[in-house]
N, C-alpha and C positions, 0 to 999 in steps of 0.2 A: 575514544568516543568523539563523534562529530557533533556539530551544532544543528544537524538536520533532523527533522521529524517527519514522519509520514502522516498524511491526512487524507481522508476520503470525504467527498461531498455526497451525502446520502441522497440528496435530491437528484443529482445527475446519475448516480449509480443504478444500473439495471440488473445487477447481480449476476454478471457473466461468470465470475469466479476465477478469471484468468490471473488476477493479481495474487490470489492465494496459492495458485499452482507455481507461480514464479518466485514468490517470497514467503514460503510457509513458516519461516522463522519468525516473521512479524505479523502475518495476516492469517486469520482463520475465518471460516464462514459460519454464519449463524444458521439456524434451522431452515431459513428461507433462501439461503445461498448468498446473502449479503455479507460483505467483509466486516470483520471486527479487527481493527488495527491497533497494534501495540503503540501507545503514545510516547514511549520512552525515546530518548535520543538514539539515533541510528549509529550502530558501530561502524567504523570505517570499513571493516571487512565486508559489510553487507551493502554498502553504498552502490556498487555497480549493479547488484541484483535489484535494489530498490529502484534505481533509475530505469532499468529494463522493464520492471513491472509498471512504472508510471507511463513509460512510452507505449506499452502494449495495451493499456486500458482503452477499449473501443469507444467509450463515451467521455474520456478525459476527466473522470471523476476522482482520480488518484493524483496526488501531487506531493512533492518534497518541499518543505518550507524550512527556512532558518528560524531558530528559536529566538 
């Protein structure tokens, strides 16, 4: 387990849903298409996928933070 956690800024998020497509193991979409992010520490095996999801967010609402 790493010390990274995934966070979403709900004010910036426009509900594109790309993050859930790129990281379905940790992100699901609510009924309006906005992400619900698993707040547990990111497994090292998913870190590259999480970084790709963060980089792909069109409004920069997703980020990885150290605990």
